[in-house]
FIPABA-590910 format. One record per residue: residue in one letter; y, x, z of N, C-alpha, C in turn. Coordinates in steps of 0.001 Angstrom, whole numbers, m for minus. Layout:
<sites>
{'a' {Y X Z} {Y X Z} {Y X Z}}
...
</sites>
This chain:
<sites>
{'x' {m103483 181624 119425} {m102925 181499 120453} {m101746 181385 120844}}
{'x' {m101230 182894 120329} {m99746 182829 120451} {m98654 181940 119761}}
{'x' {m99839 181825 118013} {m98968 180800 117340} {m99012 179567 117970}}
{'x' {m100239 178491 118838} {m100069 177377 119597} {m99478 177898 120630}}
{'x' {m99307 178964 121682} {m98070 178550 122004} {m96715 178626 122408}}
{'x' {m96254 179522 120646} {m94961 179259 120264} {m94420 178080 119952}}
{'x' {m95826 177260 119119} {m95842 176131 118556} {m95511 175044 119446}}
{'x' {m96404 175322 121201} {m95871 174772 122160} {m94326 174694 122814}}
{'x' {m93736 176232 123018} {m92952 176699 123266} {m91592 175869 122618}}
{'x' {m91384 175881 121177} {m90677 175322 120061} {m90993 173337 120686}}
{'x' {m91570 173243 120802} {m92001 171465 121020} {m91207 171014 122147}}
{'x' {m91426 171871 122851} {m91224 171422 124702} {m89529 171687 124621}}
{'x' {m88738 172857 123529} {m87360 173140 123736} {m86891 171383 123047}}
{'x' {m87379 171661 121995} {m87318 170234 121073} {m86592 168997 121753}}
{'x' {m87860 168669 122301} {m87958 167829 123798} {m86679 168109 124709}}
{'x' {m86776 169066 125511} {m85361 169135 126352} {m83747 168865 125562}}
{'x' {m83894 169573 124042} {m82388 169302 123669} {m82325 167895 123451}}
{'x' {m83343 167313 122759} {m83353 165806 122593} {m82841 164890 123541}}
{'x' {m83707 165295 125042} {m83502 164466 126128} {m82123 164689 126749}}
{'x' {m81164 166075 126563} {m80551 166745 127037} {m79153 165447 126422}}
{'x' {m79651 165652 124901} {m78649 164788 124073} {m78628 163265 124719}}
{'x' {m79665 162631 124578} {m79595 160913 124947} {m79056 160979 126719}}
{'x' {m78969 162046 127195} {m78665 161548 128698} {m77400 162131 128712}}
{'x' {m76665 163380 127979} {m75008 163685 128008} {m74519 162126 127331}}
{'x' {m75285 161356 126035} {m74645 160415 125214} {m75030 159533 126640}}
{'x' {m75710 159191 126851} {m75676 158043 128524} {m74419 158221 129336}}
{'x' {m74302 159371 129737} {m73489 159799 130520} {m72276 159682 129851}}
{'x' {m71565 160112 128739} {m70274 159391 127976} {m70096 158049 128029}}
{'x' {m70982 157707 127643} {m70994 155644 127093} {m70672 155727 128746}}
{'x' {m70898 155996 130023} {m70656 155487 131191} {m69322 155782 131084}}
{'x' {m69025 157027 131166} {m67909 157222 131755} {m66722 156446 130084}}
{'x' {m67086 156123 129164} {m66173 155637 128661} {m65337 154243 128998}}
{'x' {m63640 154224 128521} {m63339 153406 129311} {m63502 151867 128467}}
{'x' {m63464 150769 128933} {m63686 150207 127762} {m62179 149089 127377}}
{'x' {m62392 149005 126207} {m61473 148458 125399} {m60654 147483 125983}}
{'x' {m59613 147429 126163} {m58719 147125 126799} {m58240 145552 126132}}
{'x' {m58305 144491 126749} {m58184 143003 126275} {m56715 143220 125885}}
{'x' {m56014 142250 124768} {m54719 142541 124488} {m53695 141666 125543}}
{'x' {m52990 142388 125878} {m51921 141547 126345} {m51284 140021 125829}}
{'x' {m51472 139339 127014} {m51035 137772 126435} {m49791 137794 127384}}
{'x' {m48924 136780 127404} {m47554 136104 128378} {m48270 135332 129224}}
{'x' {m47994 134877 130474} {m48756 133978 131168} {m46909 133450 131564}}
{'x' {m47024 132189 132283} {m45890 131353 132569} {m46226 130562 134123}}
{'x' {m45510 130517 134776} {m45858 129917 136065} {m44709 129202 136361}}
{'x' {m44531 127774 136217} {m43431 126640 136530} {m43675 125449 137030}}
{'x' {m43424 124727 137824} {m43949 123763 138312} {m42710 122977 138515}}
{'x' {m42757 121125 138710} {m41926 120221 138693} {m41317 120661 139643}}
{'x' {m39884 120163 139505} {m38818 120538 141155} {m37906 119367 141283}}
{'x' {m36988 119963 142105} {m35715 119248 142303} {m35164 120352 141797}}
{'x' {m34174 120111 141064} {m33397 121383 140577} {m31995 121294 141087}}
{'x' {m31351 122659 141399} {m29614 122487 142383} {m29344 123367 141139}}
{'x' {m28068 123036 140863} {m26520 123025 140100} {m26998 123528 138789}}
{'x' {m28393 122324 138016} {m28339 122168 136919} {m29229 123451 136586}}
{'x' {m30196 123963 137289} {m30712 125185 137190} {m32556 124891 137256}}
{'x' {m33201 125342 136034} {m34664 125763 136671} {m35743 127029 137307}}
{'x' {m36182 127278 138231} {m37001 127993 138395} {m37810 128061 137903}}
{'x' {m37873 129311 137580} {m39934 129898 136804} {m40511 130847 137943}}
{'x' {m41371 130328 138425} {m41838 131241 139163} {m42526 132159 138856}}
{'x' {m42571 132511 137861} {m43127 134000 137694} {m43564 134073 135858}}
{'x' {m43040 134980 135272} {m43022 135212 133856} {m43734 136742 134076}}
{'x' {m44791 136946 133393} {m45473 138060 132530} {m45509 138322 131351}}
{'x' {m44673 138931 130821} {m44359 139324 129474} {m44855 141145 128913}}
{'x' {m45649 140934 127828} {m46177 141907 127121} {m45225 143063 126587}}
{'x' {m43770 142124 126232} {m42733 142923 125444} {m41293 142166 125954}}
{'x' {m40247 142571 125647} {m39039 141946 126126} {m39302 140377 125721}}
{'x' {m38524 139461 126625} {m38880 137831 125359} {m37566 137334 126339}}
{'x' {m37554 135949 125947} {m37015 134929 126470} {m38045 134094 126935}}
{'x' {m37242 133224 127681} {m37718 131834 128283} {m36534 130884 128399}}
{'x' {m37144 129845 127967} {m36087 128610 126972} {m36665 127040 127789}}
{'x' {m35939 126231 127795} {m36208 125239 127410} {m35932 124048 126632}}
{'x' {m37085 122489 126212} {m36772 121808 125437} {m37245 120742 126393}}
{'x' {m36289 120054 125573} {m36967 118484 125754} {m38117 117706 125396}}
{'x' {m38617 116763 125457} {m39588 115998 125468} {m39396 114936 124294}}
{'x' {m40465 115232 123658} {m40275 114137 122403} {m40722 112905 122374}}
{'x' {m40843 112957 123425} {m41688 111617 123747} {m43185 111159 123509}}
{'x' {m43784 112223 122680} {m45310 112522 122575} {m45989 113015 122877}}
{'x' {m45434 113592 124377} {m46008 114647 124971} {m45730 116147 124486}}
{'x' {m45009 116235 124068} {m44960 117713 123221} {m42945 117676 123269}}
{'x' {m42661 119310 122899} {m41118 119350 123131} {m40455 119671 121816}}
{'x' {m39301 118989 121409} {m39085 118835 120454} {m37932 120311 120059}}
{'x' {m38809 120853 118495} {m38531 122026 118560} {m37557 121765 117391}}
{'x' {m36391 123258 116729} {m36155 124136 117581} {m35421 124432 119010}}
{'x' {m34650 123003 118319} {m33928 122734 119902} {m33768 122848 121283}}
{'x' {m33243 123465 121981} {m33442 123916 123557} {m32130 123073 124045}}
{'x' {m32860 122809 125321} {m31606 122541 126409} {m31188 123038 127745}}
{'x' {m31255 124282 127280} {m31103 125594 128477} {m30244 126551 127419}}
{'x' {m29988 127364 128185} {m29272 128992 128030} {m30399 129279 127431}}
{'x' {m30448 130508 126940} {m31518 131496 126958} {m31788 132356 127338}}
{'x' {m32936 132345 128806} {m33050 133601 129354} {m33800 134805 129272}}
{'x' {m33309 135826 129039} {m33565 137222 128358} {m34730 137686 129577}}
{'x' {m35532 137938 129918} {m36626 138812 130697} {m37512 139861 130264}}
{'x' {m37217 141268 131026} {m37919 142221 130332} {m39186 142333 130311}}
{'x' {m39561 142840 129746} {m41327 143491 129643} {m41874 143953 131024}}
{'x' {m43266 142594 131346} {m43395 142753 132567} {m43296 141680 133611}}
{'x' {m43826 141567 134887} {m43685 140708 135632} {m42382 140471 136283}}
{'x' {m41872 138923 135895} {m40259 138871 136459} {m40708 137054 137627}}
{'x' {m40326 137633 138350} {m40460 136855 139778} {m39067 135510 139995}}
{'x' {m39329 134824 139693} {m37881 133563 140467} {m37277 133962 139677}}
{'x' {m37411 133158 138707} {m36033 133676 137151} {m35375 132297 137211}}
{'x' {m34356 132251 137363} {m33250 130859 137139} {m32938 130685 135805}}
{'x' {m32962 129605 135247} {m32401 129048 133691} {m32163 127915 133786}}
{'x' {m30505 128260 133226} {m29340 127397 133113} {m29546 126221 132681}}
{'x' {m29301 125032 132555} {m29354 123598 131878} {m28054 124022 130846}}
{'x' {m28165 123842 129924} {m26780 124228 128964} {m26060 123092 129325}}
{'x' {m24576 123378 129396} {m23814 122206 129667} {m23175 121194 129340}}
{'x' {m24322 121170 127818} {m24222 119687 126619} {m25033 119286 126550}}
{'x' {m26132 119494 127153} {m27465 118393 127337} {m26965 117336 128158}}
{'x' {m28174 116523 127586} {m27868 114840 128607} {m29521 115268 129565}}
{'x' {m29680 115155 130458} {m30244 114866 131367} {m30651 113524 132524}}
{'x' {m31727 113679 132392} {m31774 112189 133769} {m33031 112760 135000}}
{'x' {m33285 112237 136017} {m33662 112289 136705} {m34999 111738 136352}}
{'x' {m36396 113052 137141} {m37097 112973 136237} {m37649 113191 135035}}
{'x' {m36844 113305 134308} {m37168 113806 133036} {m38463 115057 132762}}
{'x' {m38904 114777 131960} {m40129 116438 131656} {m39339 116685 130811}}
{'x' {m39461 117973 130635} {m39209 119308 129957} {m40054 120225 129681}}
{'x' {m40375 120994 128640} {m40734 122123 128159} {m40385 123531 128099}}
{'x' {m40977 123953 129786} {m40579 125289 129452} {m41401 126538 128452}}
{'x' {m40678 127452 127803} {m41674 127920 126541} {m40791 129547 126819}}
{'x' {m42234 130607 126213} {m41760 131854 126340} {m41553 132331 125116}}
{'x' {m40461 133149 124285} {m40491 133872 123188} {m40454 135218 123099}}
{'x' {m40785 135414 122273} {m40133 137205 121800} {m39053 137763 121350}}
{'x' {m38665 138429 121852} {m37286 139462 121556} {m37477 140835 119994}}
{'x' {m37851 139463 119114} {m37687 140518 118008} {m37093 140964 116859}}
{'x' {m35822 140438 117168} {m34881 140579 116358} {m33705 141059 116766}}
{'x' {m32485 141172 117016} {m31324 141829 117560} {m32186 142331 118497}}
{'x' {m31400 142988 119257} {m31735 142684 120895} {m31058 141995 121655}}
{'x' {m31902 141499 122553} {m30917 140595 123720} {m30116 139278 123176}}
{'x' {m30297 138795 121661} {m29691 137888 120485} {m30944 136887 120520}}
{'x' {m30670 135713 120861} {m31629 134731 121178} {m31566 134046 119479}}
{'x' {m32332 134423 118648} {m32411 133919 117318} {m33703 133079 116241}}
{'x' {m34555 132403 117455} {m34720 131734 116722} {m34805 129937 116333}}
{'x' {m34818 129751 115008} {m34378 128613 115027} {m35321 127712 113965}}
{'x' {m36491 128392 113869} {m37370 126996 113504} {m37572 127638 111542}}
{'x' {m36637 128492 111014} {m37201 129014 110034} {m37374 129937 109667}}
{'x' {m36294 130704 110997} {m36428 132423 109992} {m37902 132964 110735}}
{'x' {m37704 133700 110891} {m39372 134859 112026} {m38656 135534 113026}}
{'x' {m37475 135302 113188} {m37128 136406 114483} {m37248 135262 115726}}
{'x' {m37380 136229 116854} {m37809 135865 118154} {m38868 134494 118269}}
{'x' {m39836 134641 117631} {m41453 133478 117845} {m42038 133341 119251}}
{'x' {m42631 132130 119276} {m43094 132013 120546} {m44259 133220 121154}}
{'x' {m44103 133233 122412} {m45097 133802 122314} {m46863 132796 122011}}
{'x' {m47518 133586 121749} {m48903 132531 121393} {m50307 133353 122186}}
{'x' {m51048 132220 123213} {m52029 132615 123554} {m53032 131443 123764}}
{'x' {m54071 132301 123095} {m55113 131022 122414} {m54588 130277 121643}}
{'x' {m54256 130906 120564} {m53737 130692 119090} {m52777 128941 119380}}
{'x' {m51853 129042 120649} {m51109 128141 121217} {m49644 128795 121643}}
{'x' {m48320 128196 121480} {m47468 128930 122081} {m47910 128417 123763}}
{'x' {m47250 129461 124346} {m47128 129937 125517} {m46054 129112 126587}}
{'x' {m46489 127756 127356} {m45297 126782 127662} {m45710 126071 128501}}
{'x' {m45024 125119 129215} {m45671 124221 130419} {m44619 122750 130570}}
{'x' {m45157 122105 130267} {m44330 121012 130847} {m43839 120649 132144}}
{'x' {m42998 120029 132700} {m42915 119928 134206} {m41304 118805 134502}}
{'x' {m41458 118036 135452} {m40496 117032 135463} {m39571 117542 136299}}
{'x' {m38152 117514 136317} {m36952 117637 136861} {m36371 117029 137710}}
{'x' {m36228 116892 138420} {m36138 115973 139414} {m34355 116248 140079}}
{'x' {m33573 115339 140229} {m32519 115421 140944} {m32499 114568 142459}}
{'x' {m32025 115558 143391} {m31426 115858 144860} {m31036 114484 144910}}
{'x' {m31270 113704 146312} {m31587 112660 146566} {m30964 112337 148282}}
{'x' {m30107 110960 148684} {m29871 110536 149716} {m30128 109536 150157}}
{'x' {m30949 109366 150844} {m31640 107535 151361} {m30548 106839 152572}}
{'x' {m29853 106271 152354} {m28484 105971 153560} {m28261 104292 153669}}
{'x' {m29199 103530 154178} {m29174 101795 154009} {m27913 101869 154964}}
{'x' {m27393 101211 155428} {m26012 100517 155909} {m26411 100623 157644}}
{'x' {m25413 101217 158324} {m26032 101314 159291} {m25044 101326 160660}}
{'x' {m25377 101253 161558} {m24428 101336 162856} {m23875 102438 163223}}
{'x' {m23038 102548 163871} {m22068 104104 164318} {m22219 104204 165926}}
{'x' {m22769 104590 166582} {m23118 104377 167599} {m22968 106011 168639}}
{'x' {m21785 105851 169510} {m20928 106932 169810} {m20916 108239 168860}}
{'x' {m19678 107365 167887} {m19887 108271 167036} {m20918 109343 166295}}
{'x' {m21692 108900 166093} {m22983 109592 165643} {m23871 108572 164319}}
{'x' {m24465 108839 163334} {m25078 107788 162529} {m26368 108877 161707}}
{'x' {m27605 108491 162052} {m28358 108616 161040} {m28982 108600 160169}}
{'x' {m29086 109610 158893} {m29498 109499 157607} {m30905 109134 157520}}
{'x' {m31723 108408 157156} {m33007 108391 157447} {m34148 109677 156011}}
{'x' {m33113 109763 155286} {m33637 110926 154329} {m33060 111152 153245}}
{'x' {m32992 112926 153252} {m32417 114080 152504} {m33706 114431 151634}}
{'x' {m33793 114985 150344} {m34559 115598 149726} {m33271 116804 149129}}
{'x' {m32987 117884 149309} {m32081 118978 148954} {m32936 120236 148364}}
{'x' {m32364 120287 147157} {m32607 121391 145516} {m32522 122911 146482}}
{'x' {m31743 122872 147689} {m31638 123839 148206} {m31283 124086 149562}}
{'x' {m31533 124721 150180} {m30560 125348 151719} {m29003 124672 151525}}
{'x' {m28271 123384 152152} {m27183 123846 152346} {m27060 122390 153495}}
{'x' {m25796 121000 153270} {m24642 121016 153848} {m25060 119111 153310}}
{'x' {m25373 118090 154825} {m24761 116851 154222} {m23680 116765 154788}}
{'x' {m22686 116319 154076} {m21469 116126 154776} {m21222 114743 154405}}
{'x' {m19852 113913 155790} {m19699 112696 155539} {m18290 112696 155624}}
{'x' {m17704 111813 154353} {m16281 111642 153571} {m16049 110400 154046}}
{'x' {m14753 109691 154609} {m14245 108541 155126} {m14269 107583 154087}}
{'x' {m13534 106740 154089} {m13100 105237 153169} {m11480 105403 153204}}
{'x' {m11371 105548 152039} {m9350 105870 152008} {m9070 104509 152356}}
{'x' {m9582 103382 152879} {m8989 102152 153083} {m9064 100787 152018}}
{'x' {m9641 101264 151056} {m9990 100495 149947} {m11310 100594 149365}}
{'x' {m11961 101138 149571} {m13642 101488 149694} {m13636 102154 148868}}
{'x' {m12727 103510 148408} {m13014 105005 147844} {m12822 105669 148793}}
{'x' {m13483 106767 148216} {m14315 108247 149073} {m12772 108867 149331}}
{'x' {m12497 109720 150115} {m11470 110663 150973} {m12109 112068 150349}}
{'x' {m10859 112655 149536} {m11831 114020 149168} {m10633 114936 148877}}
{'x' {m11375 116396 149473} {m12303 117184 150004} {m12557 117021 151817}}
{'x' {m11670 116446 152208} {m11974 116375 153735} {m13128 115682 154121}}
{'x' {m13636 116326 155507} {m14910 115808 155486} {m14466 114996 157074}}
{'x' {m15321 113926 157740} {m15334 113690 159024} {m16741 114080 159978}}
{'x' {m17695 114889 159195} {m18962 115057 160200} {m19364 116311 158798}}
{'x' {m20807 116834 159550} {m21605 117766 158903} {m23006 118023 159350}}
{'x' {m23621 118107 158464} {m25486 119065 159444} {m25867 119446 158271}}
{'x' {m26773 120114 158702} {m27483 121380 158042} {m28727 120860 157404}}
{'x' {m28864 121237 156109} {m30308 120212 155469} {m30903 121786 154929}}
{'x' {m31960 121742 155012} {m33040 122881 154175} {m34031 122468 153072}}
{'x' {m33832 123001 152022} {m34544 122491 150926} {m35985 122053 151579}}
{'x' {m35890 120593 150303} {m37177 120224 150648} {m36812 118698 151068}}
{'x' {m37807 118051 151874} {m37723 116618 151857} {m36760 116975 153472}}
{'x' {m36308 116273 153643} {m35327 116060 155514} {m35054 114413 156394}}
{'x' {m36017 114770 156727} {m36172 113191 158112} {m34946 113136 158883}}
{'x' {m34373 111573 158792} {m33730 111522 160521} {m32624 112442 160991}}
{'x' {m31568 112607 159356} {m30645 114243 159989} {m30048 113310 160319}}
{'x' {m29181 113894 161507} {m27965 112821 162469} {m26899 113688 162346}}
{'x' {m25523 113178 162316} {m24424 113718 162117} {m23612 112979 162955}}
{'x' {m22871 114187 163966} {m21633 113379 164363} {m20506 113617 163864}}
{'x' {m19991 112242 163979} {m18720 112243 163261} {m17261 112490 164265}}
{'x' {m16575 112936 163655} {m15290 113277 163628} {m14550 112455 165043}}
{'x' {m14342 112210 166375} {m13867 111383 167559} {m12493 111320 167116}}
{'x' {m12026 111635 166632} {m10563 111654 166204} {m10298 110631 164990}}
{'x' {m11465 109812 163992} {m11408 109388 163595} {m11694 107428 164102}}
{'x' {m10848 106563 163380} {m11584 105457 164128} {m12049 104670 162934}}
{'x' {m12599 104255 162907} {m14065 103690 162047} {m14297 102383 162616}}
{'x' {m14850 101586 161106} {m14014 100003 162123} {m15319 99035 160841}}
{'x' {m16336 97987 161418} {m17011 97581 161082} {m16868 96913 159048}}
{'x' {m17511 96958 158617} {m17121 96743 156981} {m16822 97828 155837}}
{'x' {m15741 98591 156895} {m16318 99863 156356} {m16926 101001 155010}}
{'x' {m16987 101422 154401} {m17375 102473 153654} {m17518 104129 154174}}
{'x' {m19061 104347 154447} {m18795 105868 154445} {m19804 106517 153217}}
{'x' {m19254 108014 153293} {m20076 108556 152064} {m20545 110048 151909}}
{'x' {m22012 110095 152381} {m22790 111077 152811} {m22753 112043 151014}}
{'x' {m22388 112761 151104} {m22745 114006 149713} {m23480 115488 150557}}
{'x' {m24189 116005 149390} {m25026 117316 149527} {m24005 118336 149042}}
{'x' {m24188 119585 149723} {m23076 120220 149245} {m24377 121971 149622}}
{'x' {m23484 122847 148905} {m24244 124176 148915} {m24418 124904 150137}}
{'x' {m24676 125651 150285} {m24483 126652 151589} {m24370 128107 151274}}
{'x' {m23756 128613 150068} {m24215 130021 149421} {m22715 130770 149779}}
{'x' {m21785 130645 150731} {m21014 131948 151072} {m21562 132413 152418}}
{'x' {m20799 131968 153379} {m21159 132662 154805} {m22327 131587 155236}}
{'x' {m23530 132186 155318} {m24742 131016 155973} {m24353 130311 157290}}
{'x' {m24469 128796 156983} {m24205 128318 158554} {m22702 127909 158463}}
{'x' {m21331 128295 157906} {m20305 128286 157823} {m19686 127292 156821}}
{'x' {m19468 126132 157105} {m18935 125164 155867} {m17751 125415 155812}}
{'x' {m17315 126131 154130} {m16284 126503 153895} {m15361 125826 152531}}
{'x' {m16131 124792 152225} {m15440 123963 151051} {m14478 123064 151462}}
{'x' {m13254 124026 150768} {m12033 122927 151137} {m11211 122270 150022}}
{'x' {m11702 122672 148665} {m12018 122223 147451} {m11066 122531 146345}}
{'x' {m11101 123964 147278} {m10688 125578 146325} {m11738 125615 146245}}
{'x' {m12259 126062 147356} {m12987 127765 148109} {m13957 127418 146848}}
{'x' {m14850 128127 146198} {m15558 128907 145713} {m16781 128753 146507}}
{'x' {m16859 128282 147456} {m18159 128600 148238} {m18247 127352 148574}}
{'x' {m19883 126646 148899} {m20500 125207 149258} {m20170 124368 148805}}
{'x' {m20074 124567 147472} {m19423 123354 146593} {m20472 122378 146534}}
{'x' {m19985 121447 145728} {m20828 119923 146292} {m22027 119950 145329}}
{'x' {m23576 119790 145609} {m24593 119723 144586} {m24297 118826 143434}}
{'x' {m24715 119165 142171} {m24917 118230 140794} {m26193 118476 140624}}
{'x' {m26628 116883 139478} {m27463 116986 138972} {m27264 116702 137274}}
{'x' {m27190 117123 136381} {m26632 116154 134815} {m25246 116886 134813}}
{'x' {m24962 116673 133500} {m23611 117222 133257} {m21730 116124 132588}}
{'x' {m22554 115017 133734} {m21776 113643 133274} {m20174 114132 133990}}
{'x' {m19036 114193 133609} {m17988 113940 134330} {m17803 113693 135791}}
{'x' {m17091 114956 136683} {m17259 114388 138009} {m16595 113266 137967}}
{'x' {m16716 112312 139415} {m18552 112430 140307} {m19439 112463 139819}}
{'x' {m19521 111872 138043} {m20843 111233 138212} {m21828 112218 138081}}
{'x' {m21758 113715 138434} {m22652 114853 138557} {m22959 115172 139916}}
{'x' {m22157 114550 140412} {m22235 115145 142186} {m23606 113932 142488}}
{'x' {m24253 114563 143848} {m24795 113897 144957} {m24600 113785 145774}}
{'x' {m24633 112457 146031} {m23669 111338 146772} {m23792 109864 146788}}
{'x' {m23481 109127 147969} {m24282 107396 148118} {m22899 107245 148733}}
{'x' {m22973 105511 149148} {m22355 105301 150168} {m23888 103775 150985}}
{'x' {m22581 103971 152239} {m23044 102857 152897} {m21947 102118 153726}}
{'x' {m22289 100882 154412} {m21465 99981 154876} {m21617 100262 156347}}
{'x' {m20874 100361 156907} {m20514 100483 158590} {m21112 99159 158720}}
{'x' {m22152 98636 160017} {m22067 97120 159848} {m21749 96845 161745}}
{'x' {m22126 98180 162542} {m21271 97753 164003} {m20574 99157 164004}}
{'x' {m19780 99184 165228} {m19430 100518 166036} {m19321 100772 167289}}
{'x' {m20280 101265 167880} {m20945 101097 169372} {m19909 102135 170072}}
</sites>
């Protein structure tokens, strides 16, 4: 009987140990952190009206330091590589919001062009973009077996200004699409159909986006005649906000531009004919 009881006690002890071990393992399993998924680069950028030849990348999140670059479209819904049409923009590891990427001063761009925004690693010399398509430096970030990139269209700011009357020294521009908060200013005719620069004869503030029926009070000390031209032009408001400061020399409130044609081919302006002066 003693044997029997010892045997029963031994069996009970083994069962208890096994049960404890299983429970402990289960608890350990429950407390173990899951293996983290490998970090991948992500990019958030969309079609936009660009200001001063700069593309805004809404968000880029990279696991290590890297670059944002912009490629032209190859005509077959893909990027021209390895050449880029932007200045490479360095970004630090982590989340980066509202990153501005400058189109290169030698690049040829047109209103509505599709371009490709792409993310690259910074694997060579620190903060030097070295990818040339042949070396293994600064390669594209890869996710799901493909480079992390996004096609967007880059659009020009625009002024819609048909021929119109001047009534009580006032004109109304039907539509202005601005790339940034700024000014719509009016330049006078030099008497031969050309634009008078840098002086203006009227101005109104416009907001980023589409502005409709923008009313501008013209200088009452200027004489206007039917048949003459007037020249609406978009300017920035990047000095003292709400104060127009451009005088031809000021670093602030300069003209809005798109593309790299020589001045004034890159400036956002148009002209219209004065029909009647009332």
